[in-house]
C-alpha positions as CSV (number, residue, x, y, z in Angstrom):
1,M,14.0,0.8,25.1
2,P,11.9,2.6,27.8
3,A,8.5,1.1,28.9
4,P,5.6,2.3,26.8
5,P,3.5,5.1,28.3
6,P,0.0,4.3,29.8
7,A,-1.7,5.6,26.7
8,T,0.0,2.9,24.8
9,D,-1.3,0.3,27.2
10,R,-4.8,1.7,26.9
11,A,-4.5,1.6,23.1
12,V,-3.3,-2.0,23.1
13,A,-6.3,-2.9,25.3
14,L,-8.7,-1.3,22.9
15,L,-7.1,-3.0,19.9
16,R,-7.4,-6.3,21.7
17,D,-11.1,-5.6,22.5
18,L,-11.7,-4.8,18.8
19,G,-10.2,-8.1,17.8
20,A,-6.8,-7.0,16.4
21,A,-5.0,-10.0,18.1
22,D,-7.3,-12.4,16.1
23,I,-6.9,-10.8,12.6
24,A,-4.3,-12.5,10.3
25,H,-1.6,-10.2,9.0
26,P,1.9,-10.8,7.4
27,G,4.3,-11.6,10.2
28,G,1.6,-12.6,12.7
29,A,-1.6,-11.1,13.9
30,L,-2.5,-7.5,13.1
31,L,-1.9,-6.5,16.7
32,V,1.7,-7.8,16.5
33,H,2.3,-5.8,13.3
34,L,0.8,-2.6,14.9
35,Q,3.1,-3.0,17.9
36,R,6.1,-3.4,15.7
37,V,5.2,-0.2,13.8
38,R,4.9,1.7,17.0
39,E,8.3,0.3,18.2
40,Q,9.9,1.3,14.9
41,L,8.6,4.8,15.2
42,A,9.9,5.0,18.8
43,E,13.3,3.8,17.7
44,W,13.4,6.6,15.1
45,G,12.6,9.1,17.8
46,A,9.0,9.9,16.9
47,R,7.0,11.9,19.4
48,P,4.4,10.0,21.5
49,A,1.4,11.1,19.3
50,L,3.0,9.6,16.2
51,Q,3.9,6.4,18.0
52,L,0.3,6.1,19.1
53,A,-0.9,6.7,15.6
54,G,1.5,4.0,14.4
55,L,0.0,1.6,16.9
56,C,-3.5,2.4,15.8
57,H,-2.9,3.1,12.1
58,A,-5.2,0.3,10.8
59,S,-8.1,1.1,13.1
60,Y,-10.3,2.3,10.2
61,G,-8.7,-0.1,7.7
62,T,-6.4,1.3,5.0
63,D,-6.3,1.5,1.2
64,G,-4.0,-1.5,1.3
65,F,-5.7,-3.4,4.2
66,P,-9.5,-3.1,4.1
67,V,-10.2,-4.8,7.5
68,A,-11.5,-2.1,9.8
69,L,-11.6,-2.4,13.6
70,L,-13.8,0.7,13.9
71,P,-15.8,2.6,11.3
72,P,-14.7,6.2,10.7
73,D,-17.9,7.5,12.2
74,R,-16.6,6.3,15.6
75,R,-13.5,8.5,15.5
76,T,-14.2,10.0,18.9
77,E,-13.8,6.6,20.6
78,L,-10.3,6.2,19.3
79,A,-9.5,9.9,20.1
80,A,-10.6,9.3,23.7
81,V,-7.9,6.6,24.1
82,I,-5.0,8.0,22.1
83,G,-5.8,11.8,21.9
84,A,-7.0,14.0,19.1
85,E,-3.5,14.6,17.5
86,A,-2.8,10.9,17.2
87,E,-6.3,10.1,15.9
88,A,-6.0,12.8,13.2
89,I,-2.8,11.0,12.0
90,V,-4.6,7.7,12.1
91,Y,-7.5,9.1,10.1
92,L,-5.3,10.7,7.5
93,Y,-3.4,7.5,7.1
94,A,-6.5,5.3,6.9
95,S,-8.4,7.6,4.6
96,C,-5.7,8.1,2.1
97,D,-6.6,7.1,-1.5
98,R,-3.1,5.9,-2.4
99,K,-3.6,5.9,-6.2
100,A,-4.7,9.5,-6.1
101,T,-2.3,10.8,-3.5
102,Y,1.0,9.0,-3.8
103,P,2.1,10.4,-7.3
104,K,2.3,14.0,-6.0
105,L,3.2,13.2,-2.3
106,A,6.6,14.9,-2.5
107,D,5.0,18.2,-3.6
108,A,4.6,20.9,-0.8
109,D,1.0,21.4,-1.9
110,A,0.2,17.7,-2.3
111,V,-3.5,17.0,-2.3
112,F,-4.7,14.0,-0.2
113,R,-7.8,12.3,-1.5
114,D,-10.0,10.9,1.3
115,R,-11.2,7.5,0.2
116,F,-14.1,7.6,2.6
117,T,-15.5,11.0,1.5
118,G,-13.9,11.5,-1.9
119,R,-12.9,15.0,-0.8
120,D,-9.4,16.5,-1.4
121,R,-7.4,18.4,1.2
122,V,-3.9,19.7,1.7
123,P,-2.7,18.6,5.1
124,E,-0.4,20.9,7.1
125,P,3.3,20.2,6.7
126,R,3.7,18.4,10.1
127,L,0.8,16.1,9.4
128,R,2.1,15.3,5.9
129,R,5.6,14.4,7.4
130,D,3.8,12.3,10.0
131,F,1.9,10.5,7.2
132,V,5.1,9.8,5.3
133,E,7.0,8.6,8.4
134,L,4.2,6.3,9.4
135,T,3.9,5.0,5.8
136,A,7.7,4.1,5.9
137,A,7.4,2.4,9.3
138,N,4.4,0.4,8.1
139,E,5.8,-0.6,4.7
140,L,9.3,-1.4,6.0
141,D,7.8,-3.7,8.7
142,L,5.9,-5.6,6.0
143,A,9.0,-5.8,3.8
144,R,11.1,-7.2,6.7
145,V,8.6,-9.9,7.7
146,D,7.4,-10.9,4.2
147,P,10.0,-11.6,1.5
148,S,7.3,-11.9,-1.2
149,F,5.9,-8.5,-0.3
150,R,9.5,-7.0,-0.5
151,E,10.0,-8.7,-3.9
152,K,6.7,-7.5,-5.3
153,W,6.7,-3.9,-3.9
154,G,10.3,-3.1,-2.8
155,A,11.3,-1.2,-5.9
156,E,8.1,0.8,-6.0
157,L,8.4,1.6,-2.3
158,L,12.1,2.6,-2.6
159,A,11.1,5.0,-5.5
160,L,8.3,6.4,-3.3
161,F,10.6,6.9,-0.3
162,T,13.3,8.4,-2.4
163,R,10.9,10.9,-3.8
164,V,9.6,11.9,-0.4
165,R,13.1,11.8,1.3
166,P,12.9,15.4,2.6
167,L,9.8,14.4,4.6
168,L,11.5,11.5,6.3
169,S,13.6,11.6,9.4
170,E,17.2,10.5,9.0
171,P,16.7,7.2,10.8
172,A,13.7,6.4,8.5
173,R,15.8,7.3,5.4
174,S,18.5,4.9,6.6
175,A,16.0,2.1,7.3
176,C,14.5,2.5,3.8
177,R,17.9,2.1,2.2
178,A,18.8,-0.9,4.5
179,V,15.6,-2.8,3.9
180,L,14.7,-1.9,0.4
181,A,18.2,-1.4,-1.2
182,P,20.5,-3.4,0.9
183,E,24.2,-3.4,0.0
184,P,25.2,-6.7,-1.7
185,R,27.1,-9.1,0.5
186,P,30.6,-9.9,-0.7
């Protein structure tokens, strides 16, 4: 795999400064998880902005991981390091109210509820695909490193990723099947 670009190095430095290396997370520290998510996206052929978003996806906390490294009112600080496009993906990911958003996620006009503001919006198609690809990379990393997570959430995640299959890249689809619905061994 090629060396990460300088923006990745700057993002890792920021995440370290914000304490991500010291926050416990399944499979190691939060920073280790974030790096694995970026690497997974890179393996799937994601463009640099999506890889950077994967690296920083928990910066504002998430609906499933409430620990925030930065409050959302400091978005410009993250954008200065990773760029506006990557930061917009991070914000969408972090702000997603999963209970309100996931049931209709496969619909072309799916409404995303912002858990910070309570507002609804319909993201453009590319941003919605980025959200789904990042969601898959994140959840599959957790399922790989934490068997109890996979046992508890695997079937639900497989159903979600099957529903949103058209929004996933082929490498992500294959990984979802391999991790969440592995072929039985003879």
